[in-house]
Each structure stands twice: as C-alpha cells, then as structure tokens.
C-alpha positions as CSV (number, residue, x, y, z in Angstrom):
1,X,0.0,0.0,0.0
2,X,1.4,3.3,-1.1
3,X,1.1,6.4,1.1
4,X,0.5,9.8,-0.4
5,X,4.0,11.0,0.5
6,X,5.7,8.3,-1.5
7,X,3.7,9.3,-4.7
8,X,4.3,13.0,-4.2
9,X,0.6,13.4,-4.3
10,X,-0.9,16.4,-2.6
11,X,-4.6,16.6,-2.3
12,X,-6.6,19.7,-3.3
13,X,-6.6,22.6,-0.9
14,X,-9.7,22.8,1.4
15,X,-12.2,25.3,0.1
16,X,-14.6,26.8,2.7
17,X,-18.2,26.0,2.0
18,X,-20.9,28.6,2.3
19,X,-22.1,27.1,5.6
20,X,-18.6,27.5,7.2
21,X,-18.3,31.1,5.8
22,X,-21.8,32.0,7.2
23,X,-20.9,30.5,10.6
24,X,-17.7,32.6,10.7
25,X,-19.8,35.7,10.1
26,X,-21.9,35.2,13.2
27,X,-21.2,37.8,15.9
28,X,-18.7,36.5,18.4
29,X,-18.2,39.7,20.3
30,X,-14.4,39.7,19.9
31,X,-13.9,36.0,20.8
32,X,-12.4,33.3,18.7
33,X,-14.5,31.3,16.1
34,X,-12.1,28.3,15.7
35,X,-13.9,25.2,16.9
36,X,-10.7,23.3,17.3
37,X,-9.9,25.5,20.2
38,X,-12.4,23.5,22.3
39,X,-10.4,20.3,21.6
40,X,-7.0,21.9,22.2
41,X,-5.0,21.5,25.4
42,X,-4.7,25.3,25.8
43,X,-7.1,26.3,28.6
44,X,-7.2,29.9,27.5
45,X,-8.3,29.0,23.9
46,X,-11.0,26.8,25.3
47,X,-12.3,29.5,27.6
48,X,-12.1,32.1,24.7
49,X,-14.2,29.9,22.3
50,X,-16.7,28.9,25.0
51,X,-17.1,32.5,26.1
52,X,-17.9,33.6,22.5
53,X,-20.4,30.7,22.2
54,X,-22.1,31.7,25.4
55,X,-22.2,35.4,24.4
56,X,-23.8,34.4,21.1
57,X,-26.4,32.3,22.9
58,X,-27.2,35.2,25.3
59,X,-27.5,37.6,22.4
60,X,-29.9,35.3,20.6
61,X,-31.9,34.7,23.8
62,X,-32.3,38.5,24.4
63,X,-33.4,39.0,20.8
64,X,-36.0,36.2,21.1
65,X,-37.3,37.6,24.5
66,X,-37.6,41.1,23.1
67,X,-39.4,39.9,20.0
68,X,-41.7,37.7,22.1
69,X,-42.5,40.6,24.4
70,X,-43.3,42.9,21.5
71,X,-45.7,40.3,20.1
72,X,-47.4,40.0,23.5
73,X,-47.7,43.8,23.8
74,X,-49.2,44.2,20.3
75,X,-51.6,41.4,21.0
76,X,-52.7,43.1,24.3
77,X,-53.1,46.4,22.5
78,X,-55.6,44.9,20.1
79,X,-56.5,45.8,16.5
80,X,-57.7,49.3,17.4
81,X,-54.3,50.4,18.6
82,X,-51.8,48.1,16.9
83,X,-53.7,47.1,13.8
84,X,-52.4,44.1,11.9
85,X,-49.5,43.8,14.4
86,X,-51.9,42.4,16.9
87,X,-52.5,39.4,14.8
88,X,-55.8,40.4,13.3
89,X,-56.3,40.4,9.6
90,X,-56.6,43.5,7.5
91,X,-60.1,44.9,7.3
92,X,-61.3,45.7,3.8
93,X,-63.7,48.6,4.0
94,X,-67.2,48.0,2.5
95,X,-67.8,50.3,-0.5
96,X,-71.5,50.5,0.5
97,X,-70.5,52.2,3.8
98,X,-68.3,54.7,1.9
99,X,-71.2,55.7,-0.4
100,X,-73.5,56.3,2.6
101,X,-71.1,58.3,4.6
102,X,-69.6,60.4,1.7
103,X,-71.4,63.6,2.7
104,X,-71.2,63.1,6.5
105,X,-68.4,65.2,8.0
106,X,-66.6,64.3,11.3
107,X,-68.1,65.7,14.5
108,X,-65.3,68.2,15.1
109,X,-65.8,69.7,11.6
110,X,-69.6,69.9,12.1
111,X,-69.2,71.7,15.4
112,X,-66.7,74.3,14.1
113,X,-68.4,75.0,10.8
C-alpha cells in the first residue's frame, strides 16, 4: 500500500463551504471562532471559544425575548391600537358604507363649521 507521501501526491486545498463562511460571520463579540480551540490543550483558547459561544447564545436569547414581548404587547393592544401587528387580519372597507357616509363630516368639523 502506497502512502500519499511516496507518490508525491498532494490533495486539493480545502475550500470553505458557504455554511462555514456563514458561521464565521456570526457575531462572536471579539472572541475566537475556531472550533478546534475546544479540543486543544490550551485552557485559554477553550475559555475564549466557550465565552464567545455563550455570548452568542445570550445575544440570541435576548433578541428572542424582546421579539416575544413585542408580540405580546401588540396582542394586548388589540387591533384598534396596533392594527395588523396584533395578529388580526386587514379589514377591507365595505364600499357601500363609503357611499352612505360620503357627505357626512366628522363631529369636530360639524361643530366648528
């Protein structure tokens, strides 16, 4: 059996896939993104990677909690104040009502004029 060193064969260089590139773009808040640091014997590198991973998880948790609280607030506000953000569908006005109320002015306008 021949090894690759005896043939002089060198395999192709590793090309980063889009998944690896996208994972490297995640916010790490200044901490390392090299996963092999977890498996290394260097305690500082392990702590650095783990701290970045925990910071990312906390960031995502805060984002999720803020998003969820906004959804709950909009739901409580109802369609009168929050409109479609409260989860209610858009209301399509009835054209018959528009024709009946075309000459009716708002109360404030009727009082002043």
